[in-house]
C-alpha positions, 0 to 999 in steps of 0.5 A: 825804229821806235813807234809812237806810244803816247801823247799827253797835253794840257791847255793845248788847242782843244785839249784841257787835259789829254793822256792817250796811249797808242797802239803800235799798229793802227789807231782809229781816231773818232769824234764829233767835229771840233774835238781835236781829231786832226790836231792830234794827228798834226801834233804826232806828225810834227814829232815825227817829221823833225827826225828825218828829211829836210825837217831834221834841222827844224825844232819841234816848236817850228814844225808845230807852228808850220803844220797848224799855221795859226794867225800871224804864226803866233804859237800862243794861239795854239793854247787852249782858249780861256781868260787870263794867262794859260800855260800850254804843254804837250808831250810825245813818248816813243817805245824806246822811252824817249820823250819830246815836249814843248811848253809855252803860253797863250802869250808866246809869239815865236817858236824859239821862245817855246821851251823844248825838252828831250828834242836832241835825244828824240832826233837820234832815232829816224821816224819816216812819216807821211801825212795825207791831209783831206784835201787831195793835193797831187792835182794841184802839184804843178807849181806849188812847191815853187810858189810855197818856197818863195811866197807866204801862202795860207796852207799848212805845211802838211800839203807841202810835205806830201807833194815833196814825198809824192815826187820821190822817185821809186826805190832801188831794188827788188820789191818784196812780195808783201809790197807787191801785193799792196801795190797790185791791190791799189792798182786793181782799185784805181785801175792803173799806175801812176806816173809822173811827168815833170810836176804833173801826175797821171794815171797810166791804163789802158785808156792811156795817160789821164791826167789827175785833174781828170780823176775822182778826188778819192782815186787820187788819194789811192793814187798817192798811197800807191806812190808812197808804197812804191818809193819806199816812204811806207815801209816797216817802221814808218808812220802814216797819218791819214786824215779822213781816208773816206773823204770823197771815196766810193763806198764800194772801195772802202773795204779795199782801203781798209784791207791796204791799211791792215796790210801796211800795219802787218808790214810794220807801218804804225798808222794813225787815221781819223774817221767820220765814216761808219762803213770804214770803222765797220770794215775794220771790225769785220776785217781784223784778223788775229795779230792785228793790232787796232786801237780805237780813240774816242774824242768827246767833250765833257760837261765843261766843254773840254775835250777828253778821250777813251779808247778800246782795242775792240770796236764795241768797247769804244765809248762814246762812239758818235758814228755808231750812235748815229747809225743806230739813231737812223736805223731806229727812225727807219724802222719806226717809219716802217712799222708805222706804215704797216699799222696804217 
């Protein structure tokens, strides 16, 4: 299975011109709000999703529309907002050299009117993937899929997709040592195992079966990762997209989450994640071992307002680093206040 190596975009959502290579291991995407971090993840996920499972029959354009859910389903609303006619292009490249591209304009309405290139060859290589959105969904699973199948609901398709993956049964056969260590680490963090009864998820521990609605949202996310490892979604060659892993998570668990992500990368899982959290970012820097492959991607707005990107394989090399800059500013203000108190 080939890894995702590159994404290029012209006038796509917030990107005027993006030309970004990726690591075959972990890609940590940072940037201020509105710089397109989630858009980057959703685009790459759409490209992966159409190669496997139920989405194999969908076009890249249709999957893009479904994961972005633009107003009235109009593809043209994914074009960068400018006056006049705007030509949009987005292209994803894989390690084996395969390229998948979509071209449309701000006047394009339907996915079938999008010009697609390379889709037949792209679908020949299966890329099993999972997208974990910021909003945890397992507590809302009962009845959600049935409703989504019959009604138009204001949810991006990533929410439907992740619930479907969570319902997959345990993978047949023995669990290898690496996966067993990951499962054990997560079980320690969530203090139990996850069980499903119908469409309801429970955390099974010494207290009994605790329904997910009674658990903290951060714990539910860790439980979801446990499920994805157990049911074989996250194996060597698969791709994990995780939007803000730190959301609603106790800072004390950040290190354990980072260790799980690093271990998944060592197993051969390619990972794309976004974050606003200094602790999470610094944990990667401190826990990285020789052989770990991490690329930090910084998205930022230039003087014209268009989003640009820089990347580095070193935490210290990423520039601009809005997270580190904010933390440094807080430290400077605290130090200034402390020194002012001493002088007084």
